[in-house]
C-alpha angles and dihedrals in degrees: 000000000000091000090051091053091048090052092049090049092054093044088053092048092049092051092047094048091049096058129054118260114258140177123222094197121097107270116231123232125208137242115199115216117195121214105277124234119240090266094054156193085209118216094238086060089053093051096042092046094052095107141113124257088268093052099257121136111263091222120357090202094051117141116217109210119199097213119199121195107168145013093280098049095088111104127067114188126205115200098186139024115269108237107203143171094171140068116293116190114180119176126179126212119218113251109253093216104038100027088228127134116233116284115228112201137164115260122231105238122213091262089055092252126130129196112263094204130046098199128008105194124199093175145333131063124305117202123181119178136173095002134135105218118192132178097204124103119238087251086060095250112147111243103168108185132141133298095202121010115181126204096168138068130259096018116161118208121192120188118181132169091352132141117212114194124192095342113159097211115357093189127023122174123211096162136061133256097023126158131213128193118184121179134166095356134135124214107202133193094344101173145101136180091290101075093204094045101101130067123165090215126013130178112201119232114301096005116132121216122211104199136356122181128177114182126172100351136141124220107196117189108343127181093212146348140343092218136014119182119151095187101043143260121253093222127003127184128183107176130162097353130147112215107189118188123335128178100212142029115319112204106026096180107102095166094070112151105171116023145141119204106179143151096006136141118221109190120180095344125177089004095173090062114191135276116246093233094057092041090055091055092053098254128157096045095320094304091160092165099040137270118314127181084234115040126175133166135189114279121266121170093016091067090070135067133324089027103035090183121174128213089237090055094064116110114190122161120193111178143153100005131139127211129186139172115205119230096250088063098044089047090059090053093049096046091052095047091047090068110016122099092208106051132214123235110231117230116266138197089244124003114232097262091052093047088050091054092050092050095048101084095171094061098029109028094159097057108101129177124175142152094015111147142177102238136150108235094205102240119187106287090215087064099034101048101060093035094053091043088054093051092046090054090047097054091047089053097052091047129189143263113059099209091062091060128077139192118035095333115127122194093249094049130083116263101244142358096274105135104250140135139162093283102038094111100038119105112288095240089059094048100044101028117136114178148056139312095033115239097237121084115201098185105127138210103228099109093192091065090048089078100024099103123112083248094047092254128119118286116249131028109349092208085083087058100038097173088070096055109114093204123033120188137203128204097207102106136018105221120222096214143017111273135176118202131204112270119253128248100026121204091034143179120224107329134030136174124236117199120201137165131225117195097197139010101288141153105258138175126203112190139170123222134188125228090272091060092250118143111242102170142015108209095179135359119170145054114322126184125235114286147077116302138188125201126191121220115203109199097173089123096047130083124244117277146088120317132182126216123200131199113199134177122159108308093349121096133162129176129193136180128235135179128227114202119183 
């Protein structure tokens, strides 16, 4: 039987190598949109107006390229929310003079209004790549707003190599079964006077979410959480992310059933902690025992039809993460508790109920936690000192214990109208920066953590350690078809690079096989946005010989041969 399978594998390879690679999916074309002058036309008008005389989309797979040609071609204004139920694929090109991606900003309309949402999606796939998205008017007035607001079901959102600056809620779901893929992005200075006013992804009320994946991202100074989902997420992955200073709870999704939280750095998370009086009343998303970086609760609505989920069915893996609270934050907690009659509960790695669930293997056999340590990564003190001090001042200002405050004050709101937010005291170039690359550098000095991942790579966002990225991407060209190139160098020892092209956001796999047809490595498996990509194959643990690598997406498949010589 094994011999027959091997023969079939080589027959398949021979056939594939004998014919040119092809894709059976409809290939996209591109529309280049220049940076618009202050008077328009605005690029949202170009996208929304790209229809036939009968109102149909000219090409549902069209890629809109924000083409920059000179030092002034950097800002693209939108003067109204794009209302969509179709695919939207927007890709920025790096400015050849400034090295910046295109800035996408709300336009101040003649009546002084600005759009509060960038895209309101009722369906389709939304792909945003190599963009710098801000929610601040050009007169520096904070707008907030949403990047993608969904009011339909089964919407897929892909964010890749984007920077989002002072956006109140980048993604908010109002429909069921949606999917979110976020890779190689940075969320900066996402805060306002309401310290719980910002969430990266928020699912409203009873909305269910299908998939949420965050890989290789940085979250720099957040008011609140990365995710919030009262009813649960079908699959959640938080892998190789750096989360640097947040005021409130981080992962407000206590009904997780299938999740992987691995290889992350949590630094100064949930710095505000929670007061014991509020916790006893079930405040802060029912965090009865205080804020933990990891918070789970027993299942509620998911136990019933149509889900019929059981506690024993839950599969949550929490491995190879580090967490740390800098002294300036813990000193604030201690100073308050030394004098207050109603104490605060300092933030924890896992609050007691969550820890109990992970330790009870009879009731929760699928909950696994390992190699999670309290360790200082050793970030640049020039960056860390002012940022931590600013957050410490902020949490002292907003205070604790709701019943001791009167008037219109709510326990999650700042005490008075004094202008202050999480980044008020940080250096001006961090707070007001618009451009790329971002001024902060979150590479760290702790060498132990630089090989502590489940994959042997550094913990946190690998974009701060780019040589470890398995797949690097460039925004220069939008391919029109799937294509797999010959690896280089070839023969190789022990590493080689494989270039390939993806014409539209697609689920792809790139795998390596030996001459017996056995899979030896998966270089990529997941949704990847349109563009040119390069993967690195490290064969240091394999023996010399012939290997095959295969790119597959839907009906497309291409296989090529390479030689390892040691």
